[in-house]
N, C-alpha and C positions, 0 to 999 in steps of 0.2 A: 695749175695747182689749186685745189680747193682751199677755202678759208680755213677749214678744219686742219688740213695738213700744214698749211703755212703757220698757223698758231701753234701746232704741235712742235714744229721745228724751232720756232722762236722760244717756246717754253723750255725745250731741252737745252738750247744754247744758254739761256739765262741760268738754268740750274747748274750748268757746267761752270759758270763763274763761281758759284758757291763751292762746288767740289774742288776747284783749283785754289780755293782760299784767296780769291781776288776781291771778294765783297763780304761785308757783314751787314746784318739787319736789312735795311732797304737801299743800301748804297748800290748805285750802278744800274745799267739797263742794256738790253740787246734788242736789235730790230733786224728785220729782213724785208726787202722790197720784192714785190711781184710786179715787174715792169709791164707785163702784158695787161694786167688788170689795173695798173696805176695805183696800187695800194701798198701800204707798209703795215706790218704787224710789229707791235712793240709792247714791252712790259707795262702794266698799269702803274700809275703813280703811287708811291708810298706803300706798296704791298710787300710784306715780308716774303722772302724766298721760301720760308718754312710753311707759309699758308697759301702760296700761289698755286693755281691749277691751270692746266692748258686752256680751259675755256675763259679764263680771266684775261688772256692776251687780247689787246685792243687792236682793231683794224682801222686805220685812217687813210684818207686819200693824200695825194701829194701836196695839198693845200691845208693839211692838218685837220680836216673835218672827220668826225667819227663816222665810219661806215658800218662797223659792227662791234658790239661790246656794250656792257652796262657800266663799266668803270671809266674814269678819266685816264687817258694815256699818260705816259711818263712826262714830267715837266720838261724834259730835254727833247721832246718829239720834234720841235721845230729845228733843232740842230741836226738831228738825223735826216729829216727830209731835205734840208738845205744841202747836206753832203750828197744825198742821192741825186739831187738835181744838178749839182756841180760836177760830180764824178760819175759819169755814166757807165763806167766799167765795174762799179762795185755793187754788191748785192746784200751785204750785211754790215752793220755798224755796232760797235760795243763801246760803252762808256763805263769806266770804273773809277774808284778812288784808291787803287792799290797803293800800298805804302811807299815803295821806293820810287815808282814813276811819279806819284803825286809830290814826293819830296823834291824831285827835280823841278816840277812845275811851280812849287812854292818858292824855290830858289830862283826861278825864272832863268834857268840855264838849259840850253840844249844838251842832249847827251852825246858826247863825242864818240866816234868809233874808235875804241881802244883795242879791240881784238877781233879775232875771226868769228867768234860766236855772234857778235853784232853784225859783222859783214855778211854772214850767211843769209841774213833776212832783210837788211836795210842797206841800200847803196848810199852810204854817207851818214851824217849825223841824224839823230832823231830830233827834229826841230821843236824848240819851244816858241810858241807864238808871241807876238807883241801883246801888250796889255790893251784891254778895251778902253776906249775913251769914256768919259762921264756921260756923254750924249748917248753912246751905245748902251751903256749899263742902264740908263734911265729910259731907254726906248724899248725896242723889241728884243729883250736881253738874249733869249735863247736863239732867235734867228741871227742876231749879231755874233753870237758865239760861233755859229756856223761860218759866218763871214770871216771872223777872226782866224778860223782854221784854213779856209780856202785862200785867204790872202797870203798865207805862208806857202801856198802851192802854185803861185802864179807861174813860176819857172821850174816847177818840179813835178815829176810823174808820180801820182798817188800810188801807183802800183809798185814803184821802186822804193817807196817809204810808206807802208800801210799803217803807220802809227805816228801820232803827234802828241805833244804835251801842251796843254793850254795854260798860259801864264797865270799863276795864282789859283789855278783851278785843279785840273786833273787830266788824265789821258783819254784820248779817243783812238780807236783802231777800226780797221775795216778789212773786208775781204770779199771773196766771190759769193759768200752767203753768211748767215749768222754764225754758223759753226766755225768758219775760218776766221771771222772777226774776233771770236773769243780766243781761238788759238793764238792769234797775234797779240791779244791782250796779255796772255800768259807769257809769251816770249818777251814782250816789252818789260814786264815786271822783272824777269830774270836778268835781262840786259841792263836795266836800270840799277838793279842790285849789284851786279858785277862792276859796273862803272863807278858806283858810289864806293865800293870797297877798294877798287883800284886807286881812285883819287884820294882815298883816305890813307892808303899805304904810301902813295907817292903823289902829292899834289901837282907835280910837274910831269906825270906820266904822259908820254908822247902818244899822239894819235897813230893809228895803224898806217903803215906805209901804203900809199895809194895803189901800188901794183898788187899788193897782197889783198887789199880790200876788193879791188876789181876782180881778182881771181876767184875769191871765195863767193862773191855775189853772183858773178856770171856763170860759174860752173853749176849753180843751182837754178838760175833764173834767166840766163842769156839764151840767145837763139841756138847756140851750140852746147847747151847745158848737158852734162853727162852724169850728174849726181842722181842716185836712185835707180829704179828699174823702169824699163820702157813700158 
């Protein structure tokens, strides 16, 4: 893929965040990796969605060096590249500060699987990470945010839970490309909202029965999945 096409796809994915009301002003960023070229395209830092153009997207290598572009890349770039290095099956990463998902992050609570909407897309809870240590915060903060996320996936398949909430911070999602990572960000916000409303109505609402959770997840994503068209 040419850099021009890669930048166009990342631009469109970033603009979809705004269309889905997942960001305001300069909140959030989307990236996509080209593993053959060893580069990542990502939103420039602090640029409003209303002003951004496809040519403003910045290309960096996997060590965060600018390869192409006149602007500074997102301040979260090191988190994105850390995820690409750790999760070799993913092709796109999205970071937002969407309202309900961020509220769960600020409460430092994982989102329990309370119903089948959640189970259709995530096999289990949506994990809230641990807090960073002071040493991590005062060190390479954005890189350590990536570590904070990947530490939560030591015993978990990132494909089975393509979304996480970072304690005290906000959500990150990923997918096969930038567009799918945004799709997962939109799903996460709806799931977070439903879970918040459910626990507001009933603070003791039970998690979904495991057999039902497995059924809904596997009929979409299992080896014998039958949801949708061939």
